[in-house]
N, C-alpha and C positions, 0 to 999 in steps of 0.2 A: 702324862701324855707321851713324853719321850724321855729316855734316859741315856746320857752320854757316859761311857765307861772307859777310862784310861786311853783316851784318844791321842794319837800322835801322827804327825805328818813329817816325813823325812825327805828333804829336797836338797839337791846339790851338795851332798856330803854333810849336811847338818840338819838339826831338827828346827822346823818352823815353830812347832809347839809339841809338847809331850805330856803324858800323864794328866790329860784334861778330862775332868769328870764333873758333871752337873746334871740337874733334872729340870725339865720345863713342864710346868703344871698349867692347868686351865686358869685363865685370868692373868697369867704372867705377861707383862709387857716389857721385854728385855731390850736394853740398849747395849749392843756389842761395840766396845770402844778399844782403842789402842793405836799406836803409830801406824802410818802407812807401811805395809810390808809385814805387819805383825801376824797376819793370817786371818783377819776378820772375814773377808770374802771367801777364803778357802773353807773356813768352818761352816759358813752358810751353805756352800755347795755340798759339803758332806752331809749336813742335816737334811738337804733336799734330795739326797741320794744320786746327785749328778756327779759326785766324785768319791772315790774310795779312799779311806785313810790308810796310812802305812801300818798302823797298829791300833788296837782297841775296837770298840763296837758302839753303834747307836741302836738302842732297843725301842721299837715303836709299839706302844701298848694297844692291844685290840686292833680295831680297824681305823686307827687315827689317820687322817689325811693331811698332807703337807702341801702348801702352796708356795711357790718361789717366784719372785719377780726377776725374771731373767733379763739380762741386757741384750740378749739376742732375740730379735722379733721375727716371727715367721708367720705372716698373714697370708691367707688365701687370696689370690688375685681376684679382683672384681667385686669383692664384698664391700658393703657399705659400713659406716661406723656402727650402726644399729645391729646389722647382721653379724659383725665381728664380736660385739659385746654379747649378743644373744647366744653365740657359740659357747659361752661359759656355762650354758644350761644343757649341754649335750647329755648329761646323765639323766636329766628329766625326760628326754625323748625316749630313752631306754625304759624308764619307769612307766611312762605313759603307754608305751607299746605293751608292756607287761600287764598293766591295768586293763587295757582293752582286751587282751587275750583272756585274762581270768574272768572278766565280766561276760565274755562270749561263752566261756565254759559254764558259768553259773546259769546263764540263760537257757542253755541247752539241756541241763541236767534236771532230774526230778527226784533224785535220791537224797532228799533233804536231811535224812537222819544218818547218812553214812559218814564214816570218818573222813573220806576223800572230800566230801562236800564241806564238812567242817573245816578241813585244812584250807580249802579255797577261800572260805570266809575269813580265816585268819590272814591268808596271804593278801587279800584285797584290803583288809584293815591296815596291815603293816605298810603295804605299798602306798595307800592313800595318805597315811600319816607322813611317810617319807617324802612323798610328792609335796605335801604342804610345807614341811620343814625346809625343803630345798627351794622354796619360793615358787612352786608350780602355779599357785593362784595369784601371785602378786609380782611375777617376774617383770612384766612390762613396766610397772610402776618403779620397780627397783632399778632397772636399766636406766630409765629416764632420770631418776633421783642421782644416781651415781655419776652418769655422764655430765649432768649439769654441774654437780658438785666439783667435778674435775675440770670445769671451764668450758665444756662444749655448749653450743647453742642448739636449740631445737632444729634450726635450719641446717646444722651440721650432720644430723642423724642419718640422713640418707645420701650423704656425699661418699664417694668411694675412698677407701683408706689410703690409696696411693696418692691422693691429692694433698696429704698432710705430711708435714716435716717429721723427722725422726723423734723430736721431743713430743709432738702431739701423738705419734703412734705409741710412744712409751706410755702416754696417759691411757690410751685404749687398752694396752696390756695390763696396766694397773687396774683399770675398771673391771676387766674380765676376772682378775684375781679376787678383787673385793666381792664380786658377784658369786664366786664359787664357794664362799663360806667355809674355807678349810679349817680344820681343828687347830693347826699351827700354820701361821703365815710368816714367811721369811722375806724381808724387804732390804734390798741393798741400795742405799742412797735414793729412797723414793721421792724426795723433794727436788732432785736435780733439775727436773723439766717442768716444775710447777711454779705458778705465780703465787703471790701472797694469799689471795682469796682462796685458791685451791688448797694451799698448805693448811690454812685455818680449818677449812672444811674437812680435810683428811685427819687432822688432829682430832676433831670431834668424833669422826667415824671410828677411829682406832681406840679412843678412850672408852667407847661403848661396846667394842667388839667382844663377843662372848667367848671366843676361843683364846689362843695364845699368840703373841706377836713377838718376833725376834727381828731387830732392825739395826742396820749400820747407817749412820748419818753424820754429816759434818755440821748440821744445823743444831746448835746447842739448845736453842729455845724449843725447837720441835722435840728434842730428846726430853727436855724438862717437862713439857706439857703432856707427853704421851706415856713415857716409861715409868714403871714403879720398881724396876730392878736394873742394875748395871753389871755387866761382866766385862772385865778388863783383861786383854791379852798383853802380857809384858814379860820379857825375859823367858819366852817359851812356855810360860805357865799362865793360868788364869786366877783372878781374884773376883769373888762374887759379892756384890753389895746389894742389899735390899733397899735401894734408893734410886732417885732419878739422878741425872748427870751432875747438877750443881751440888747436891748433897753428897754424891760419890766423891767429888773433888775434895770436899771437906773431910770426909772419912779417910780418904787416901792419904791426905796430908798428915792426919793424926797417926795413921799407920806407918807412914814414911819416917816420922820422927822416932817412933819406937824401933823401926828396923835399923835406922842409922845408929841408935844407941846399941842395939843388939849386935850390929855389924862391928862396931868399935870394940865391944867386949869380946867378940869372937877373935878379932885380929890380935888383941892383947893376949888371949889364951893361946893362939897359934904361935905368936912370937915367943911366948914363955916356953911352950912345948918344944919349939925348934932350938931354943937355947939349951934346953935339957938334953935333947938329942945330941947336939954338938959336944956337950960336956961328957955324956955317957960314952960316946964313941971313942973318946980318948982313953978310956979305961977298959982293960980287957974284961974285968969282972962285971962290967955294966953293959956289955954289948947286947945281951939278950933284952934288956930293959929298953935300950935305944930302939931295937927292932920293933918291940911292942908299941913304943910311942909313934913310930913311923906308920905302923898299921892303923893306929888310932887317928892319925892325921889324915890318912888316905880316905877314911870312912866319913870324915866330916863333910857335910854338904854346906858349901860356902854360901853365905848370904849375899844375894845380888840385889842391887838397887838400880832401877832404870835411870839412865842419865837424863836428867831434865834441864841440862844447862841451856838448851835452846830457848826456854821460857824466860831466861834472864838476859837474852840478847837484846840489844838496843839498836835496831836498824831505823834509818830515817831517810827521807827524801833529800836530795841535794838542793841547796839554795839556788834560786834563779833570779833573773832581773825582775824588778817590780813593774807590772803592767799598769795601764790606766784604770780608772775607777770602774767603768763599765767594760766587762769582759766580752759579753755577747748581747746583741740586741735583735730579737726576732719580731718580725712584723708580718702578720697575715700569711704565715707560712703553711703550705699544704704539700702533701705527697700522695700520688696516686699510682697504682700499678694497673695499667689498662683501664677497665671500667670501675675498678675497686678503689674508692677514696679511703686511704688509711686514716688521715686526719686532715683538717682544713681550718683556716682562720686562726692559727696559733700565734699568739703574740705575748712576749715576756721579755724581761731583762734578767741577766745574771751579772751580779756585781762582784768586784774583786774580793777574794777571801771567803766567798759563800761556798758552802758544801751542800750540794743539791742531790736529791734522789729522784730518779725516774722509776715509778712503780705502776703496776697494773697488769692486766691479763696479757699473756703472750699473744702476739699478732696485732697489738694495738698501736705499735709504731715507736716503742722506746728506742730500740736499736736503729730504726730507720731515721729518727730525728737526730740521734747521735751521729750518724754517718753524714746527714745533711749539714750538720754544724761544722764538720771537718771537710766539707765539699767532696765527699765520696758518694753522695746520693743527689740525683736530680730533684729539685723542689720548685714550687712557685712561691711568690712572696719575696721577702728580703731577710737575709741574715748578715749582720754587720759584726766584724771582729774588732775588738778594741785595740788600743795602742800597745805595742810590745808584747802581744799575746803569743806565747810559745806553747803549743799543745802536745801532750803525750797521750797516745790513744792505745787502749788495750781492747782488742776485740775477742769475741769467743773462739774464733778460729785463727790461730796465729802461725799456721804452717808457712805462709808465704813470707814471713818477715825474718826467717831464720836461715842460716847458711848450713846446709847439710854436711858440708865438707869439714866443718870445724868440730872440735870437742865442746862439751857444755862449758868448760872453763874458758876456752878460747872465745867462744861466742859472748860470754858475759864480759870478759875483759875488753873486748872490742867496743862495748858500750860504756865502759867505766871512765870516769874522769880521773885526774891525777889524785884527787882527794879520796875517791872511793876505790881505786885500783888495789890498794893494800888490804882492803876488807872484802874483796870479791868472794872469797871462800865462805866467809861468815854469812853474806847475803844469800849465797847459793844454799847454805845449810839451812837457813830459815825457810827456804822453799823446797825442802826435802831433797836436796842434792848433797848428800854427805859422803865422806870417804872417797872410794874409787869411783863412784858414779859421776864425779865431775870430769872424768876422762872418757866417758861414753861419747860416741859420735852423735851429733844431732840427728843424723839420718835414721838412727835406730830408736829414737824416742817415741813413746806413745803420744796420742793427741793430748792427754792430760799433762804429760811431762813437758811438752812443747809450750803449753799455756803457762805452766809455772815458770819456765825459763824466760819466756817473753815478759811475764810480770816482774820477774827479778831484774831484768834489763831496764825496765821502766824506773826502778828506784835508783839506778846507777847514773842516770843522766839528769841535768837540770831542766825542769819544765815548771812554768808558773800556772799552767792549767793541765789538769788530768781529767780525761773522759774514760771511764772504766766500765766495760760491759760484762756483767756477771763475773767479776774477778775471783770469787770464792769457790766456784764450781768444782775445781780440782784440788782444793787445799784441804789438809786435815785441820782439826780444830786448833792445834798449837800454831801452825803457820797462819791461819786466819786471824788469830788473836795478835800475832806479831804485825801483820799487815794493818790491822785496825789501829793499833797503837801508833804505827808510822803515819797513817793518814790523819789521825787526831792531831799529831804534831805538825803536819804539813801546813805551811803558811800560805800556799797557793789556793787556787780556785778548783773545786772538785765537782764533777758530775758523775754520779754512780747509777748505773742500771743494775738493779738487784732485787731478788725476791727474798733475801736473807734478812729477816727482821732483827735478829740478834746483832748481826754485823752493822746494820744501820743505826741501831739505838746508840745515842750519845755521840754519833758521828756526823749526822746531817742536820741542818737547821732549816731546810725548806724541802717540800715534797711537791712533785708534779705528778698528778694522777692521770693516767692514760685510760680512757674509757669511752666506748661507743663513738669513736671518731673525734673526741674532744679531749683537750688537755686542761686540767684544772689545777691552779696553784694553791698550795696550803702553806701558810707562813709558820711552820711548826716542825718539830721533829717527828720521827716516824710513830712514836707511841700516841701523841696527840692526834695525828692524822688518822690512825686506825680507830681511835675513840670516836672521832668525828664521823667517820664512814659508818661505824656501827650504829651510833646515835641517830644518824640520818636515816639509814635503812630501817631501824626499829621504829622510828616515829612514823615513817610512811606505812609500815605494816599496821601499826596501831590505828592510824587514821583510816585505813581501809576497813578494819574491823568495826570501828565506830560508825563508819558510813554505811555499813552493810544493810541496816534496817531500811534505808531509803530505797534499796534495790530488792530483788526478789529474795525473800528470806523463807526458809522452810517453815510450813505451817505448824509443824509439831513444836518448833521453838516458840512461836507466838502463843500457842496453847499452854506450853509449859510456863511462860511468863504470866499468862492470865491467871493461872492457879495460885500464883504468889501474890497475896493481898497484903500491901504494906500498911503498917499502922500510921497514925497521924504524925507521930514523932519521926518515924522512919522516912515518910514522905518529906517532911520538913528538912531532914538531914540530907536527903538526896538532892533536893532543890538547892540547898546550900552548896553542896559539892559540885553540882553542875555549874552554878554561878562562878564558883572558884576556878573551876577548869577553864571556863570561857575567859576569865580574867587572866589566868596564867598563859593561855594561848595568845592573847593580845600582847602580853609582855614579851613572850618569845618572838613574836613577829617583829616588835619594835627593836629588840636586841639584834635580830638578824639583819634588819635594815641598817642599823648603826654599824655593825661589823662589816657589812658589804660596802658601805660608804668609806669606812676607814681602810679597808683592804685596797680599795681603788687608790686612795691617797698614798698608801704605803708602797704600791707598785711603782709609783713615779720615782722613787729613790730619794725623795726629799724628806723622809720621815724624821721627826724629832723624838727624843727620849720620851717625852710626855705622851706623844701619840702611841709609841710602842707599849708604854705602861698602860695606857687607856685601852689599847687592843687586848692586852693580856687580861685586864680586869673584865672587859666585856665578855671574853670567852669563858672566864671562870663563872660569871653570872649566868651565861646561857646554859653551861653545864648543870648548874644548880636548879635552874628553872626546869630543864629537861627531866631531871630526876624528880622534882616536885610534881610535874605533870603526869609522869608515870605512876607515882604513888596515888595521886588523887583519882586517876583513871581506874585503877584496880578496885577502888572503893565503891564505884558507881555501879549499881545493879542494872 
């Protein structure tokens, strides 16, 4: 589909990367990885033809089309969400006009045997086929499917795009790109503005995408679930692995061990050669041999290994005073903006030491409730803070909390305690401020850099409660892993607003799901929560299918069923299965009642270990019964 040959980019007196060559074929789903600043986004821009390389070529085979998710959104004023999505099909308008023109020509001509008439017939056949391939007959259904998959409601379709935030506009831009069905799709951080539901939907879409996909992402699980190939940019060169991200890490580690041994052997050889040069220079009759060895050394390409020391860093949060047992108590809390009720009647406790995730679709109130808890948002109801609670808050936009007159290092040092001051540079390095970048003025930092600096400052001060709103959005994978390790060791109370499943896995022990104006509590980690959500939705769908015969059902289905005459033994088996299904549904209902009763008790904070064990056993029993219900359902004709 496309071929990259000896690509190089020269910038500020040095190569960003050089001698880069690879091929993208149909069906490739490539994860482009590397440290921040390695050139990932630059390479995507070159592939999209929006930037020229310093050297080398990109060869596009045939009429291959390239789609690129740009961060610069340019919408036509006054368009609705639907109209903007529909603009993805502009090529269809041209094809339809051409079809109309050819049909008109065919209707007016009578020279049915002529070559010209035959050519028009070929044209209409080709145009009609192309029209169908591009979705001409299904585009409305496709627009609806993709907009809903990316989190829009039907009621949003006819709202003007100017009413939506930048994150939602980026979703519209992504929807347009998906609808255009390019041969090669280039995605730079596509999950940054998506919630968990939309990320899962996008994963499934990309896994089935018939073309090629090249993407940059900091979401490790997204990369694992979507990609089948990983291209790493490191030390100005690329390494190509036919594997997803996790397998790539294993292969890279094996390769690194071999490179380290090869580097050691090379250094020994160089040292031996240098010793010979020194020895031969001292003898007049050996001078030419010394020069020959010097030329040999100059031609050697030194083995370089990327410095991964940052992964061995051990950053942690500063110890703080211990607060009371109950950190926050919310009672009948609600927030409205004008006539729009974001959520209402929210009541729950957060206990000392709990690590909690706020998850759900964007716009459901996760950030709003976080701000209400720290008294930065007007609300109804009651929010009570516990004894000795000291809150550190990280918001998505940190511009207002930084001093533009200071350098990065000075700003960080101002937040440091006596204990952390001597390690400030290490903390900054963990958040991608290495070398001379610590001397940059805060005023020249990008939005992402400001967020990283604010996040770093949070680690340098003692808080016994942390509320963090999308802390991973501007971190690379290494920095994200360092932050996760620090939070796992953190002994205080944590509330995380995040859409990053891999980051939340093994970190949180309770999940609050924000959906349709309600907040539901799940006493489990993120994996169990997602399983419960999927199981619940699947069961509802299955119940709808089973209930369908009671409503209007197509006559042809009834006729088809009537044609199938069951034997006596088959009828007997079907009756047994239906009785079994009914019994399982009763057992499921009983288990759900017991779980609901126990959850109510657990919410009071007076739970015993026996009750916790009982809760876990009941959940396991429910999962088994749901699986059994599904298996029996599939056997019923």
